[in-house]
Steps between C-alpha positions, in 0.01 A plus 500: 500500500275200474169335571575194720554280192745691283740778581745732327798684642616794287866595540814601314763229460823630350396655167153342484157569641392167647153369578555201728192280468381233740204280589408361840447152358848447351640227723733206450301228673701195399480233770786508749558182699580677824174694490271198488437178686404412856718767660341779301233583755471750781470237775850378408635854534321551834647177635855612418437837660369328813814282509718812446651326198430734211796402279308220320228752416756742360665226295168386354312827457751787493817370339336378177425861406875566496575195286202449268343731245149397602266590639566865431354812346616541140562852371300620204636674193585859416456742215792735441502816290839637393555858612795586273275679248278688746720545807419467867150596615482845658202410717325179608174491694292221650138584567365277775134586441499333155830306502633692203871559446607788276847596380595819314811580297657836415411462130126468578484120489256355751438143614206367699456151640253336732362164610127439463320508836331161463640327189846340471618746235680830473585761240770742407487780245756753377392839368699758304782257422740677263703184436357148503619280784473125494418312821672178603328224694733364766435163660681373811798270459416199713807289429781739587786381719674699769856622438636198690314265264238388752126533467256630756136610499589863445732442204267234369474128454176499306424212268482702180763751391320826442705796385480841346236550235503804278295603203703556183452817298227464244356180648 
């Protein structure tokens, strides 16, 4: 659910209820040499198409996306709620008319979440919680390497290492 600026995806991940959060304006727009300069114009592409020599276009405009982290869409964060204390939801509904997501549990616990129609904010609320649950804020890991030790845009070569953030009990 979302409003063209922010969005939330509600789903169960292992033993947590996860709200994956995103914004349309989260982009890594660091300059990339191959995506600038004299050859970064449509007339240059058209000329290579006319000459039936598209490989230089691929090398300049396609291949960098496989080798560089930018430019690319950056994922947002997530909020996770542990389900160990309350169990798996028995029913989840998404109402399209008002973009409201509701989840119900067997013990009477209810959760509602939605994204505001015009503002870049959203809410969640739990009702009838018998046991307190503490959410965790999860941020993407941008500097993770692949199992073979290499880096790529998917596994991350961002400039700043950003990892898991959680709120400590009582803080």
